[in-house]
C-alpha positions as CSV (number, residue, x, y, z in Angstrom):
1,X,0.0,0.0,0.0
2,X,1.3,3.5,-0.9
3,X,1.0,6.6,1.1
4,X,-0.7,9.6,-0.4
5,X,2.7,11.3,-0.6
6,X,4.3,8.3,-2.4
7,X,1.5,8.1,-5.0
8,X,1.7,11.9,-5.6
9,X,5.5,11.5,-6.1
10,X,4.9,8.7,-8.7
11,X,2.3,10.9,-10.5
12,X,4.6,13.9,-10.7
13,X,7.8,12.1,-11.5
14,X,9.3,13.1,-14.9
15,X,6.5,15.6,-15.6
16,X,7.7,19.0,-16.8
17,X,6.0,22.1,-18.2
18,X,4.7,21.8,-21.8
19,X,7.1,23.3,-24.4
20,X,6.6,27.0,-24.7
21,X,5.2,28.8,-27.7
22,X,4.8,32.4,-28.8
23,X,1.2,33.6,-28.9
24,X,-0.7,36.8,-29.3
25,X,-1.9,38.6,-26.2
26,X,-5.6,37.5,-26.4
27,X,-4.4,33.9,-26.9
28,X,-2.3,34.0,-23.7
29,X,-5.1,34.5,-21.2
30,X,-5.0,31.8,-18.6
31,X,-1.6,30.6,-19.7
32,X,1.7,30.8,-17.7
33,X,4.5,33.1,-18.8
34,X,7.5,30.9,-20.0
35,X,10.0,33.8,-20.2
36,X,10.2,37.0,-18.2
37,X,9.1,40.1,-20.2
38,X,11.8,42.8,-20.2
39,X,11.5,46.3,-21.5
40,X,14.2,48.9,-22.2
41,X,14.1,52.5,-21.1
42,X,17.1,54.7,-21.8
43,X,19.5,51.8,-21.8
44,X,18.1,50.3,-18.6
45,X,16.3,46.9,-18.5
46,X,13.2,46.5,-16.5
47,X,11.3,43.3,-15.8
48,X,7.8,44.0,-16.7
49,X,6.5,40.5,-15.8
50,X,8.4,37.7,-14.2
51,X,8.5,34.1,-15.5
52,X,5.7,32.0,-14.1
53,X,3.1,34.8,-14.1
54,X,-0.4,33.4,-14.7
55,X,-1.7,35.8,-17.4
56,X,-4.9,37.6,-16.6
57,X,-6.6,40.8,-17.8
58,X,-4.4,43.2,-15.8
59,X,-1.3,41.6,-17.3
60,X,-2.7,41.9,-20.8
61,X,-3.3,45.6,-20.2
62,X,0.2,46.1,-19.0
63,X,1.7,44.3,-22.0
64,X,-0.5,46.2,-24.4
65,X,0.5,49.5,-22.8
66,X,4.2,48.5,-23.4
67,X,3.2,48.0,-27.1
68,X,4.0,44.3,-26.9
69,X,1.8,42.1,-29.1
70,X,3.2,38.6,-28.5
71,X,4.7,36.7,-25.6
72,X,6.1,33.2,-24.8
73,X,3.9,31.0,-22.7
74,X,3.3,27.4,-21.7
75,X,0.1,26.3,-23.5
76,X,-2.9,25.0,-21.6
77,X,-2.7,21.2,-21.4
78,X,-5.3,19.3,-23.4
79,X,-7.1,17.0,-21.0
80,X,-9.5,14.3,-22.2
81,X,-12.1,13.0,-19.6
82,X,-13.4,9.6,-20.6
83,X,-16.1,7.7,-18.7
84,X,-17.3,4.1,-19.1
85,X,-20.6,2.5,-18.3
86,X,-23.6,1.2,-20.2
87,X,-25.7,2.3,-17.2
88,X,-24.6,6.0,-17.5
89,X,-26.1,8.8,-19.5
90,X,-25.8,12.6,-19.7
91,X,-27.7,14.2,-16.8
92,X,-31.3,15.1,-17.7
93,X,-31.5,12.8,-20.7
94,X,-32.6,9.3,-19.7
95,X,-34.4,8.7,-16.5
96,X,-33.8,5.0,-16.4
97,X,-30.0,5.4,-16.5
98,X,-27.7,6.9,-13.9
99,X,-26.3,10.4,-14.6
100,X,-22.7,10.6,-15.6
101,X,-21.6,12.6,-12.5
102,X,-17.9,11.9,-12.9
103,X,-17.7,12.9,-16.5
104,X,-19.4,16.2,-15.9
105,X,-17.6,16.9,-12.6
106,X,-14.1,16.0,-13.7
107,X,-14.4,18.0,-16.9
108,X,-15.5,21.0,-14.9
109,X,-12.7,20.5,-12.4
110,X,-10.1,20.3,-15.2
111,X,-11.4,23.4,-16.9
112,X,-11.2,25.3,-13.6
113,X,-7.6,24.1,-13.1
114,X,-6.8,25.8,-16.4
115,X,-6.9,23.0,-18.9
116,X,-8.4,22.8,-22.4
117,X,-10.9,20.0,-21.9
118,X,-12.6,17.3,-24.1
119,X,-15.3,15.1,-22.6
120,X,-15.8,11.6,-24.2
121,X,-18.6,9.3,-23.2
122,X,-20.1,7.8,-21.3
123,X,-19.0,4.9,-23.4
124,X,-20.8,1.5,-23.6
125,X,-19.2,-1.3,-21.6
126,X,-17.4,-2.9,-24.5
127,X,-13.7,-3.4,-24.6
128,X,-13.2,-2.9,-28.3
129,X,-15.2,0.4,-28.2
130,X,-13.2,1.6,-25.2
131,X,-9.9,0.8,-26.7
132,X,-10.7,2.4,-30.0
133,X,-12.0,5.6,-28.3
134,X,-8.9,5.9,-26.1
135,X,-6.5,5.3,-29.1
136,X,-8.4,8.0,-31.0
137,X,-8.0,10.5,-28.2
138,X,-4.2,10.0,-27.9
139,X,-3.6,12.3,-30.9
140,X,-4.9,15.3,-29.0
141,X,-4.4,14.5,-25.3
142,X,-1.6,15.7,-23.0
143,X,-3.5,13.9,-20.1
144,X,-6.3,11.4,-20.0
145,X,-8.6,11.1,-17.0
146,X,-10.8,8.0,-16.9
147,X,-13.6,6.9,-14.5
148,X,-16.6,4.7,-14.4
149,X,-19.8,4.7,-12.4
150,X,-20.3,2.5,-9.4
151,X,-20.2,-0.8,-11.5
152,X,-17.2,-2.8,-10.5
153,X,-17.3,-4.8,-13.7
154,X,-16.8,-1.6,-15.7
155,X,-13.8,-0.7,-13.6
156,X,-12.2,-4.1,-14.3
157,X,-13.1,-3.8,-18.0
158,X,-11.4,-0.4,-18.3
159,X,-8.3,-1.3,-16.4
160,X,-7.8,-4.4,-18.6
161,X,-8.0,-2.3,-21.7
162,X,-5.5,0.2,-20.4
163,X,-3.0,-2.4,-19.5
164,X,-3.0,-3.5,-23.2
165,X,-2.2,0.1,-24.2
166,X,0.7,0.9,-21.9
167,X,2.0,0.8,-18.4
168,X,-0.8,1.4,-15.9
169,X,-0.6,0.5,-12.2
170,X,-3.6,0.1,-9.9
171,X,-2.5,0.9,-6.4
172,X,-4.1,1.0,-2.9
173,X,-3.4,4.4,-1.4
174,X,-3.9,5.0,2.3
175,X,-6.7,7.6,1.9
176,X,-10.4,7.6,2.5
177,X,-12.4,8.1,0.3
178,X,-10.7,7.1,-3.0
179,X,-8.2,4.5,-1.9
180,X,-8.2,2.7,-5.3
181,X,-5.9,4.8,-7.6
182,X,-4.8,4.0,-11.1
183,X,-2.0,5.8,-12.9
184,X,0.4,5.2,-15.8
185,X,1.4,6.1,-19.3
186,X,0.0,4.8,-22.6
187,X,0.5,5.3,-26.3
188,X,3.5,6.2,-28.4
189,X,4.0,9.5,-26.6
190,X,3.7,8.0,-23.1
191,X,0.6,10.1,-22.3
192,X,-0.2,10.2,-18.6
193,X,-3.5,8.5,-17.7
194,X,-5.5,8.4,-14.5
195,X,-8.1,5.8,-13.4
196,X,-10.1,7.5,-10.7
197,X,-12.6,5.9,-8.3
198,X,-16.2,5.6,-9.4
199,X,-17.6,7.2,-6.3
200,X,-18.0,10.9,-7.2
201,X,-16.7,12.1,-3.8
202,X,-13.6,9.9,-4.2
203,X,-13.1,11.0,-7.8
204,X,-13.2,14.7,-7.0
205,X,-10.9,14.2,-4.0
206,X,-8.5,12.3,-6.2
207,X,-8.6,15.1,-8.7
208,X,-7.7,17.7,-6.1
209,X,-4.8,15.7,-4.6
210,X,-3.3,14.0,-7.7
211,X,-4.6,15.3,-11.0
212,X,-4.7,19.0,-10.4
213,X,-1.0,19.2,-9.4
214,X,0.0,17.4,-12.6
215,X,-2.1,19.8,-14.7
216,X,-0.6,22.8,-13.0
217,X,3.0,21.5,-13.5
218,X,2.3,21.0,-17.2
219,X,1.1,24.6,-17.3
220,X,4.3,25.9,-15.8
221,X,3.0,26.8,-12.3
222,X,5.6,26.7,-9.5
223,X,2.9,26.2,-6.8
224,X,1.0,23.0,-7.6
225,X,-1.2,22.3,-4.6
226,X,-4.2,23.8,-2.8
227,X,-3.2,25.8,0.3
228,X,-3.2,24.0,3.6
229,X,-3.8,26.0,6.7
230,X,-4.5,25.4,10.4
231,X,-8.0,25.9,11.8
232,X,-9.9,25.2,15.0
233,X,-12.3,22.3,14.7
234,X,-15.9,22.9,15.7
235,X,-17.1,19.3,16.0
236,X,-15.7,15.9,16.6
237,X,-14.4,14.0,13.5
238,X,-13.4,10.4,13.5
239,X,-10.3,8.9,11.8
240,X,-10.1,6.1,9.3
241,X,-7.6,3.7,10.9
242,X,-4.4,3.5,8.9
243,X,-5.8,5.8,6.2
244,X,-5.7,9.5,6.0
245,X,-9.3,10.7,6.0
246,X,-10.4,13.8,4.0
247,X,-13.6,15.2,5.4
248,X,-15.7,17.7,3.4
249,X,-16.0,20.8,5.4
250,X,-16.8,24.5,5.5
251,X,-14.3,27.0,6.8
252,X,-15.0,30.4,8.3
253,X,-13.5,32.8,10.9
254,X,-14.2,33.5,14.6
255,X,-12.5,36.8,15.1
256,X,-9.2,36.3,13.4
257,X,-9.1,32.5,14.0
258,X,-10.1,30.2,11.2
259,X,-12.7,27.6,12.3
260,X,-13.8,24.6,10.4
261,X,-16.8,22.2,10.6
262,X,-17.7,19.0,8.8
263,X,-20.5,19.1,6.3
264,X,-20.7,15.3,5.8
265,X,-23.4,12.8,7.0
266,X,-26.2,14.9,5.6
267,X,-29.4,12.9,6.1
268,X,-31.2,14.5,3.2
269,X,-28.7,13.6,0.4
270,X,-25.4,11.7,0.6
271,X,-23.7,14.2,-1.8
272,X,-25.2,17.3,-0.3
273,X,-21.8,18.3,1.2
274,X,-20.2,18.5,-2.2
275,X,-22.2,21.7,-2.8
276,X,-21.3,23.4,0.4
277,X,-17.8,22.2,1.1
278,X,-15.0,24.7,0.4
279,X,-12.3,22.8,2.4
280,X,-11.2,19.4,3.5
281,X,-10.3,18.5,7.0
282,X,-7.2,16.2,6.9
283,X,-7.3,13.5,9.6
284,X,-3.8,11.9,9.7
285,X,-3.3,8.1,9.4
286,X,-3.5,6.4,12.7
287,X,-5.7,9.1,14.3
288,X,-8.7,7.7,16.2
289,X,-10.5,10.9,16.6
290,X,-10.2,14.7,16.4
291,X,-12.1,16.6,19.0
292,X,-13.9,19.9,19.0
293,X,-11.4,22.6,19.8
294,X,-8.4,20.8,18.3
295,X,-6.2,22.5,15.8
296,X,-6.3,20.7,12.5
297,X,-4.9,20.8,9.0
298,X,-7.3,22.0,6.4
299,X,-7.0,22.1,2.6
300,X,-8.7,25.1,1.1
301,X,-10.5,24.1,-2.1
302,X,-11.6,27.6,-3.1
303,X,-8.4,29.4,-2.5
304,X,-5.7,29.2,-5.2
305,X,-2.3,28.1,-3.9
306,X,-0.6,31.1,-5.5
307,X,-2.9,33.8,-4.2
């Protein structure tokens, strides 16, 4: 069994920013500056923008004011999100099938992380169809994210196909939820590919911890992870044995002190906390319980790591 840190290290090993290219100002929005922008004034050089700047509107205005029309950036990675399951359909289309929550959620998460996204599926549970679809996507993918619904047979079908296409390892990672993690490379260009858990909560948690950092590294960001802060716990939270437990939570302030409370175990809907959680309480492995008033580590989901 791997630790979360060991699996993250395996995911990020040998990953470097995408090769830079020169683009016009409007095409650079959302990209990361690959080279510092320097201007000259009476023989003196001034750094207008440092390398690693994530380009937004204010940077475009500054560059335009300096009469610069093109800059060198790392392009947005092309991320393909592919889901498998004959029992899945687009939300709002077929009432007798399950909505493809993971396909929609992971595409949205990838777009929010800065990627150019392409959603494929949900595909029927057929190995030849799955293999053909993945091979077709390799020509445009810098990263592929795959997931199924809650059908264990689809998970086995998908992983068997991926093992025919490259080196994909399925690992047990000491985290709850989302302990089953798949990662490897496939195709002639050794394209990174993820196999995420079918449970939507586990899939989104896996994205935040493992996939998002890889996307940000490809983009050229120096800070890859969500910010982790300390906060005071409002209610008791149980641990998960030898696993690190990530608890959906809401963070606020009491005076100048950050406080956090769990939003899980909602009796009205098992996924209700996904809509209100803006943080994750991190319960370390081997911790039996965290009590109200304890100082805990909290991952902020809505705060960018480089703010």
